[in-house]
C-alpha positions as a Markdown table, in Angstrom:
| # | Residue | x | y | z |
|---|---|---|---|---|
| 1 | Met | 144.0 | 68.3 | 85.8 |
| 2 | Ile | 147.1 | 66.3 | 86.7 |
| 3 | Ala | 150.2 | 66.3 | 84.7 |
| 4 | Lys | 153.2 | 63.9 | 84.9 |
| 5 | Leu | 156.5 | 64.2 | 83.3 |
| 6 | Val | 159.1 | 61.3 | 83.0 |
| 7 | Lys | 162.5 | 61.8 | 81.2 |
| 8 | Gly | 164.1 | 58.8 | 79.5 |
| 9 | Thr | 166.8 | 57.6 | 77.5 |
| 10 | Gly | 164.9 | 55.8 | 74.7 |
| 11 | Phe | 161.8 | 56.8 | 72.5 |
| 12 | Arg | 160.9 | 53.2 | 71.4 |
| 13 | Gly | 159.4 | 52.1 | 74.9 |
| 14 | Ala | 157.4 | 55.3 | 75.2 |
| 15 | Leu | 156.0 | 55.2 | 71.7 |
| 16 | Asp | 155.4 | 51.4 | 72.0 |
| 17 | Tyr | 153.1 | 52.0 | 75.3 |
| 18 | Asp | 151.4 | 55.1 | 73.8 |
| 19 | Leu | 150.5 | 53.7 | 70.6 |
| 20 | Gly | 150.2 | 50.3 | 71.6 |
| 21 | Lys | 147.1 | 50.7 | 74.0 |
| 22 | Ala | 143.9 | 49.5 | 72.9 |
| 23 | Gly | 141.7 | 52.4 | 71.4 |
| 24 | Ala | 144.8 | 54.7 | 71.2 |
| 25 | Ser | 144.8 | 57.4 | 68.5 |
| 26 | Ile | 147.3 | 59.9 | 67.4 |
| 27 | Leu | 145.6 | 63.5 | 68.2 |
| 28 | Thr | 148.5 | 65.6 | 66.9 |
| 29 | Thr | 152.1 | 65.5 | 65.7 |
| 30 | Asn | 154.9 | 67.1 | 63.6 |
| 31 | Met | 156.3 | 63.7 | 62.6 |
| 32 | Ala | 156.1 | 62.2 | 59.3 |
| 33 | Glu | 155.9 | 58.5 | 60.5 |
| 34 | Lys | 153.1 | 56.7 | 62.3 |
| 35 | Glu | 154.3 | 53.5 | 63.6 |
| 36 | Pro | 156.5 | 53.1 | 66.8 |
| 37 | Arg | 159.6 | 51.6 | 65.2 |
| 38 | Glu | 159.8 | 54.2 | 62.2 |
| 39 | Leu | 158.8 | 56.8 | 64.8 |
| 40 | Ala | 161.9 | 56.1 | 67.1 |
| 41 | Gln | 164.1 | 56.1 | 64.1 |
| 42 | Glu | 163.0 | 59.5 | 63.1 |
| 43 | Phe | 163.3 | 60.7 | 66.6 |
| 44 | Gly | 166.8 | 59.4 | 66.5 |
| 45 | Ala | 168.0 | 61.1 | 63.5 |
| 46 | Ile | 167.6 | 64.6 | 65.6 |
| 47 | Arg | 168.9 | 62.9 | 68.6 |
| 48 | Asn | 172.0 | 62.2 | 67.1 |
| 49 | Leu | 172.9 | 65.8 | 66.8 |
| 50 | Arg | 173.6 | 65.5 | 70.5 |
| 51 | Pro | 174.8 | 62.0 | 71.0 |
| 52 | Asn | 176.1 | 62.5 | 74.6 |
| 53 | Leu | 172.8 | 63.6 | 75.9 |
| 54 | Lys | 171.3 | 60.9 | 78.0 |
| 55 | Lys | 167.8 | 62.1 | 79.1 |
| 56 | Val | 166.9 | 63.0 | 75.8 |
| 57 | Val | 163.1 | 61.9 | 76.0 |
| 58 | Cys | 160.3 | 63.7 | 77.7 |
| 59 | His | 157.1 | 61.7 | 78.2 |
| 60 | Ala | 154.3 | 63.7 | 79.7 |
| 61 | Ser | 150.7 | 62.5 | 80.5 |
| 62 | Ile | 147.9 | 65.0 | 81.3 |
| 63 | Ser | 144.6 | 63.7 | 82.7 |
| 64 | Leu | 141.3 | 64.8 | 83.8 |
| 65 | Ala | 138.8 | 63.8 | 86.5 |
| 66 | Pro | 136.6 | 61.0 | 85.6 |
| 67 | Gln | 133.5 | 63.2 | 85.1 |
| 68 | Glu | 135.4 | 65.7 | 83.1 |
| 69 | Ser | 136.1 | 65.7 | 79.2 |
| 70 | Leu | 137.6 | 67.7 | 76.5 |
| 71 | Thr | 136.7 | 67.4 | 72.7 |
| 72 | Asp | 139.7 | 66.2 | 70.5 |
| 73 | Lys | 140.1 | 69.8 | 69.2 |
| 74 | Glu | 140.6 | 70.7 | 72.8 |
| 75 | Trp | 143.0 | 68.2 | 73.5 |
| 76 | Arg | 145.1 | 69.3 | 70.8 |
| 77 | Asp | 144.9 | 72.8 | 71.7 |
| 78 | Val | 146.3 | 71.7 | 75.1 |
| 79 | Thr | 149.1 | 69.8 | 73.6 |
| 80 | Gln | 150.0 | 73.1 | 71.8 |
| 81 | Lys | 149.8 | 75.0 | 74.8 |
| 82 | Tyr | 151.9 | 72.3 | 76.7 |
| 83 | Ile | 154.6 | 72.3 | 74.1 |
| 84 | Gln | 154.8 | 76.1 | 74.0 |
| 85 | Ala | 154.8 | 76.6 | 77.8 |
| 86 | Met | 157.7 | 73.8 | 78.3 |
| 87 | Gly | 159.9 | 75.3 | 75.7 |
| 88 | Phe | 159.4 | 72.5 | 73.1 |
| 89 | Ser | 158.3 | 74.8 | 70.1 |
| 90 | Asp | 161.1 | 73.7 | 67.6 |
| 91 | Cys | 161.2 | 70.0 | 68.8 |
| 92 | Gln | 159.7 | 67.0 | 67.5 |
| 93 | Tyr | 156.6 | 65.5 | 69.3 |
| 94 | Ile | 153.5 | 63.2 | 69.1 |
| 95 | Ala | 150.3 | 63.4 | 71.2 |
| 96 | Thr | 148.0 | 60.3 | 71.5 |
| 97 | Lys | 144.7 | 59.8 | 73.2 |
| 98 | His | 144.0 | 56.9 | 75.6 |
| 99 | Thr | 140.5 | 55.9 | 76.4 |
| 100 | Asp | 141.4 | 52.7 | 78.5 |
| 101 | Thr | 140.7 | 54.3 | 81.8 |
| 102 | Glu | 137.7 | 56.2 | 83.4 |
| 103 | His | 140.0 | 59.3 | 83.5 |
| 104 | Pro | 140.3 | 61.0 | 80.0 |
| 105 | His | 144.0 | 61.4 | 79.4 |
| 106 | Ile | 146.6 | 62.1 | 76.7 |
| 107 | His | 150.6 | 61.1 | 76.4 |
| 108 | Ile | 153.0 | 63.6 | 74.8 |
| 109 | Val | 156.4 | 62.1 | 73.6 |
| 110 | Val | 158.9 | 65.0 | 73.0 |
| 111 | Asn | 162.4 | 65.1 | 72.0 |
| 112 | Arg | 164.7 | 67.6 | 74.0 |
| 113 | Val | 166.9 | 68.0 | 71.1 |
| 114 | Thr | 165.7 | 70.8 | 68.9 |
| 115 | Met | 165.6 | 70.7 | 65.1 |
| 116 | Lys | 168.8 | 72.9 | 65.3 |
| 117 | Gly | 170.6 | 70.9 | 67.5 |
| 118 | Asp | 170.0 | 72.7 | 70.8 |
| 119 | Val | 168.9 | 71.1 | 74.1 |
| 120 | Val | 165.7 | 72.7 | 75.9 |
| 121 | Ser | 166.6 | 73.0 | 79.6 |
| 122 | Asp | 164.8 | 70.9 | 82.0 |
| 123 | Ser | 165.0 | 73.3 | 84.7 |
| 124 | Asn | 162.1 | 74.1 | 86.6 |
| 125 | Asp | 160.0 | 71.5 | 84.8 |
| 126 | Phe | 157.8 | 71.0 | 87.6 |
| 127 | Arg | 156.7 | 74.6 | 88.4 |
| 128 | Lys | 156.1 | 75.2 | 84.7 |
| 129 | Gln | 153.7 | 72.3 | 84.5 |
| 130 | Glu | 152.0 | 73.0 | 87.6 |
| 131 | Lys | 151.3 | 76.8 | 86.3 |
| 132 | Leu | 150.0 | 75.5 | 83.2 |
| 133 | Met | 147.8 | 73.3 | 84.7 |
| 134 | Arg | 146.0 | 75.9 | 86.8 |
| 135 | Gln | 145.8 | 78.2 | 83.6 |
| 136 | Leu | 144.1 | 75.1 | 81.9 |
| 137 | Glu | 141.7 | 74.5 | 84.4 |
| 138 | Asn | 140.7 | 78.0 | 84.2 |
| 139 | Glu | 140.5 | 78.2 | 80.4 |
| 140 | Tyr | 138.4 | 75.1 | 80.0 |
| 141 | Asp | 136.4 | 75.4 | 83.3 |
| 142 | Leu | 137.9 | 72.2 | 84.8 |
| 143 | Gln | 137.9 | 71.2 | 88.6 |
| 144 | Ala | 140.5 | 73.2 | 90.2 |
| 145 | Val | 143.2 | 71.6 | 92.1 |
| 146 | Thr | 145.0 | 73.0 | 94.8 |
| 147 | Asn | 148.9 | 73.5 | 94.2 |
| 148 | Ser | 151.2 | 71.1 | 96.1 |
| 149 | Lys | 153.0 | 73.9 | 97.9 |
| 150 | Glu | 149.9 | 75.5 | 99.2 |
| 151 | Val | 150.1 | 75.3 | 103.1 |
| 152 | Asn | 153.4 | 73.1 | 102.6 |
| 153 | Ser | 151.3 | 70.2 | 101.3 |
| 154 | Lys | 153.4 | 67.1 | 99.9 |
| 155 | Ala | 153.1 | 66.1 | 96.4 |
| 156 | Leu | 151.7 | 62.7 | 95.5 |
| 157 | Thr | 154.2 | 60.0 | 94.7 |
| 158 | Lys | 154.6 | 58.3 | 91.2 |
| 159 | Asn | 153.0 | 55.4 | 92.7 |
| 160 | Glu | 150.0 | 57.4 | 94.2 |
| 161 | Val | 149.4 | 59.3 | 90.9 |
| 162 | Glu | 149.4 | 55.8 | 88.8 |
| 163 | Lys | 147.0 | 54.2 | 91.2 |
| 164 | Ala | 144.7 | 57.2 | 91.1 |
| 165 | Leu | 144.7 | 57.2 | 87.2 |
| 166 | Arg | 144.0 | 53.5 | 87.4 |
| 167 | Thr | 141.2 | 53.2 | 89.9 |
| 168 | Gly | 139.7 | 56.6 | 89.9 |
| 169 | Glu | 140.1 | 56.8 | 93.5 |
| 170 | Leu | 141.6 | 60.0 | 95.3 |
| 171 | Pro | 144.8 | 59.0 | 97.1 |
| 172 | Ile | 144.5 | 58.8 | 100.9 |
| 173 | Arg | 147.2 | 61.5 | 101.2 |
| 174 | Met | 145.2 | 64.2 | 99.3 |
| 175 | Gln | 142.0 | 62.9 | 101.1 |
| 176 | Leu | 143.7 | 63.5 | 104.5 |
| 177 | Gln | 145.1 | 67.0 | 103.2 |
| 178 | Asn | 141.8 | 68.2 | 102.2 |
| 179 | Lys | 139.9 | 67.1 | 105.2 |
| 180 | Val | 142.3 | 68.1 | 107.6 |
| 181 | Lys | 142.5 | 71.5 | 106.0 |
| 182 | Glu | 138.7 | 71.7 | 106.0 |
| 183 | Ala | 138.5 | 70.9 | 109.8 |
| 184 | Leu | 141.2 | 73.4 | 110.6 |
| 185 | Lys | 139.2 | 76.0 | 109.1 |
| 186 | Ala | 136.2 | 75.4 | 111.1 |
| 187 | Tyr | 137.9 | 75.0 | 114.8 |
| 188 | Lys | 141.5 | 75.7 | 116.1 |
| 189 | Asn | 140.9 | 73.9 | 119.4 |
| 190 | Leu | 142.5 | 70.3 | 119.4 |
| 191 | Asn | 139.7 | 68.7 | 121.0 |
| 192 | Leu | 137.1 | 69.9 | 118.6 |
| 193 | Phe | 139.6 | 69.4 | 115.6 |
| 194 | Ile | 140.0 | 65.9 | 116.7 |
| 195 | Lys | 136.3 | 65.2 | 117.2 |
| 196 | Ile | 135.4 | 66.7 | 113.8 |
| 197 | Leu | 137.7 | 64.6 | 112.0 |
| 198 | Ser | 136.6 | 61.4 | 114.0 |
| 199 | Ala | 132.9 | 62.3 | 112.7 |
| 200 | Asn | 134.4 | 62.0 | 109.2 |
| 201 | Asn | 136.1 | 58.7 | 109.7 |
| 202 | Ile | 139.7 | 59.9 | 110.5 |
| 203 | Glu | 141.3 | 58.8 | 113.5 |
| 204 | Val | 144.0 | 61.4 | 115.2 |
| 205 | Arg | 146.8 | 60.0 | 117.1 |
| 206 | Leu | 149.0 | 62.1 | 119.1 |
| 207 | Asn | 152.4 | 61.3 | 120.3 |
| 208 | Arg | 153.2 | 62.8 | 123.5 |
| 209 | Ala | 156.6 | 63.0 | 125.5 |
| 210 | Lys | 156.8 | 61.8 | 129.0 |
| 211 | Asn | 156.1 | 65.4 | 130.4 |
| 212 | Gly | 152.7 | 65.2 | 128.4 |
| 213 | Asn | 153.6 | 67.6 | 125.6 |
| 214 | Ile | 152.6 | 66.8 | 122.2 |
| 215 | Arg | 155.6 | 66.1 | 119.9 |
| 216 | Gly | 153.9 | 64.5 | 116.9 |
| 217 | Ile | 150.6 | 63.8 | 115.3 |
| 218 | Ser | 149.3 | 61.0 | 112.7 |
| 219 | Phe | 146.2 | 60.5 | 111.0 |
| 220 | Ala | 144.5 | 57.2 | 110.0 |
| 221 | Leu | 141.7 | 56.9 | 107.3 |
| 222 | Asn | 140.7 | 53.3 | 105.9 |
| 223 | Gly | 143.2 | 51.4 | 107.8 |
| 224 | Ile | 146.3 | 53.7 | 106.5 |
| 225 | Thr | 148.2 | 55.8 | 108.8 |
| 226 | Met | 150.1 | 58.8 | 107.7 |
| 227 | Lys | 152.3 | 61.0 | 109.9 |
| 228 | Gly | 151.4 | 64.8 | 109.6 |
| 229 | Ser | 154.7 | 65.6 | 108.3 |
| 230 | Ser | 154.0 | 62.9 | 105.4 |
| 231 | Leu | 151.3 | 65.3 | 104.4 |
| 232 | Gly | 153.5 | 68.1 | 104.2 |
| 233 | Lys | 155.3 | 70.7 | 106.7 |
| 234 | Gly | 151.9 | 72.5 | 107.2 |
| 235 | Tyr | 150.5 | 69.1 | 108.6 |
| 236 | Ser | 153.0 | 68.4 | 111.2 |
| 237 | Trp | 152.2 | 69.2 | 115.1 |
| 238 | Asn | 154.4 | 72.2 | 114.5 |
| 239 | Gly | 153.1 | 73.3 | 111.2 |
| 240 | Leu | 149.4 | 72.9 | 112.8 |
| 241 | Gln | 150.3 | 75.0 | 115.7 |
| 242 | Asn | 151.5 | 77.7 | 113.3 |
| 243 | Arg | 148.5 | 77.6 | 111.6 |
| 244 | Gly | 146.5 | 78.2 | 114.8 |
| 245 | Leu | 145.7 | 74.8 | 116.2 |
| 246 | Tyr | 146.1 | 74.7 | 120.1 |
| 247 | Glu | 145.6 | 72.3 | 122.9 |
| 248 | Gln | 143.4 | 73.5 | 125.9 |
| 249 | Asn | 145.2 | 74.6 | 129.0 |
| 250 | Glu | 144.1 | 77.0 | 131.8 |
| 251 | Lys | 145.4 | 80.3 | 130.2 |
| 252 | Asn | 143.1 | 79.8 | 127.3 |
| 253 | Lys | 140.2 | 77.8 | 128.9 |
| 254 | Glu | 137.7 | 80.8 | 128.7 |
| 255 | Phe | 138.3 | 81.3 | 125.0 |
| 256 | Ile | 137.9 | 77.4 | 124.5 |
| 257 | Asp | 134.7 | 77.1 | 126.5 |
| 258 | Cys | 133.2 | 79.8 | 124.0 |
| 259 | Glu | 134.5 | 77.7 | 121.1 |
| 260 | Arg | 132.7 | 74.7 | 122.4 |
| 261 | Arg | 129.5 | 76.6 | 123.0 |
| 262 | Asp | 129.7 | 77.5 | 119.2 |
| 263 | Tyr | 130.4 | 74.1 | 118.3 |
| 264 | Arg | 127.4 | 73.1 | 120.1 |
| 265 | Ser | 125.2 | 75.7 | 118.7 |
| 266 | Arg | 126.2 | 74.8 | 115.1 |
| 267 | Arg | 125.2 | 71.3 | 115.8 |
| 268 | Asn | 121.9 | 72.4 | 117.3 |
| 269 | His | 120.9 | 75.0 | 114.7 |
| 270 | Asn | 121.4 | 75.2 | 111.0 |
| 271 | Asp | 123.1 | 78.7 | 110.9 |
| 272 | Gly | 123.8 | 78.3 | 107.1 |
| 273 | Ser | 127.6 | 77.6 | 107.6 |
| 274 | Pro | 129.5 | 74.8 | 106.0 |
| 275 | Leu | 129.4 | 72.9 | 109.3 |
| 276 | Gly | 126.0 | 74.1 | 110.3 |
| 277 | Val | 123.9 | 71.2 | 111.0 |
| 278 | Ala | 120.0 | 71.2 | 112.1 |
| 279 | Glu | 119.3 | 68.9 | 115.0 |
| 280 | Ser | 116.7 | 68.7 | 117.8 |
| 281 | Ala | 117.3 | 69.0 | 121.4 |
| 282 | Gly | 116.4 | 65.4 | 122.1 |
| 283 | Ala | 118.5 | 63.6 | 119.4 |
| 284 | Thr | 120.1 | 60.5 | 120.2 |
| 285 | Gln | 123.8 | 59.9 | 120.0 |
| 286 | Asn | 123.4 | 58.1 | 116.5 |
| 287 | Arg | 121.3 | 61.1 | 115.2 |
| 288 | Glu | 123.9 | 63.4 | 116.4 |
| 289 | Gln | 126.7 | 61.4 | 114.7 |
| 290 | His | 124.7 | 61.5 | 111.5 |
| 291 | Gly | 124.1 | 65.4 | 111.8 |
| 292 | Val | 127.8 | 65.8 | 111.9 |
| 293 | Asp | 128.6 | 63.6 | 109.1 |
| 294 | Gln | 126.0 | 65.8 | 107.1 |
| 295 | Ala | 128.1 | 68.7 | 108.3 |
| 296 | Phe | 131.0 | 67.1 | 106.2 |
| 297 | Glu | 129.3 | 66.7 | 103.1 |
| 298 | Arg | 131.3 | 69.6 | 101.6 |
| 299 | Ile | 134.7 | 67.9 | 102.7 |
| 300 | Ser | 133.4 | 64.7 | 101.2 |
| 301 | Lys | 132.5 | 66.2 | 98.0 |
| 302 | Ser | 136.0 | 67.4 | 97.6 |
| 303 | Asn | 137.1 | 63.9 | 97.2 |
| 304 | Gln | 135.0 | 63.1 | 94.1 |
| 305 | Gly | 137.1 | 62.2 | 91.3 |
| 306 | Ile | 140.9 | 63.0 | 90.9 |
| 307 | Asn | 141.9 | 66.6 | 91.8 |
| 308 | Ser | 144.8 | 66.8 | 90.3 |
| 309 | Asp | 145.9 | 67.4 | 90.6 |
| 310 | Ser | 148.9 | 65.8 | 90.6 |
| 311 | Arg | 147.7 | 66.7 | 91.9 |
| 312 | Lys | 154.1 | 65.9 | 93.0 |
| 313 | Asn | 157.6 | 64.5 | 93.4 |
| 314 | Asn | 159.9 | 67.2 | 92.6 |
| 315 | Arg | 162.9 | 65.3 | 91.1 |
| 316 | Arg | 164.7 | 65.9 | 88.0 |
| 317 | Asn | 163.9 | 62.6 | 86.3 |
| 318 | Lys | 160.0 | 62.0 | 87.5 |
| 319 | Glu | 157.9 | 65.1 | 88.1 |
| 320 | Phe | 154.3 | 65.5 | 88.9 |
| 321 | Ser | 152.0 | 68.4 | 88.6 |
| 322 | Arg | 148.9 | 68.8 | 90.4 |
């Protein structure tokens, strides 16, 4: 489940978008009006209680993976839980359901000015959203999404989230994060780490200093290259080393030789582990490649649909939760 929250200055534009989409329908509201122009005026009457407040509009969208769904009643419950969790219980709001993409999603427009003229704080909006998304995933048995701060992963950008919602394809950044994380769980030796990612169509590029020491790492998938640091602190060369990745040298050669034998054993015998692949001794190189690809089936499955989460730019006016 992915949530996006944009703060703005005008209600009319958000309402025109939410209610103007083909097939859009109002799920729930505490407003009297039903059309964008009249709704904007109704919002404006309360907004005038705080005329100097600029970012008065909270426009949230909450989406599911393409294969998931909620009933209208469940979406209404989600809306109420969002309103309460974000502190908008005494505010005007309207929630609409959109069916124009493969991703089931809703939009919520909220007035930050309460009925009493107070202003709802926007502090820690991102963390509140993310916490709520994880709770809702458990409650409605939805696909779990890794929090963006886990192992220092970078959040998706606004454009990445919107493209994902539009196309139904997992962003390259999230694909790389998922696959690098899975590869690192299997092997900590750099050579095997590179080999296992290569088998899953990811090229690893090392930036070396004149003395041969590695000073940076990048990953390329589907023609797009991203620095490790662009995936998050935990994916930079230093971050990967802190998580156990190492390059072979004479000091640890004996240990690495054992790890290589384990790697070959996993290819030649199906041991039931996630990366275990059955293969005959006389297999050709092509069959070996196919076997390694099978080993990554679990990694590839994680790329089906939009994982949400989100699943995050933590800026005051445009915030995403995965």
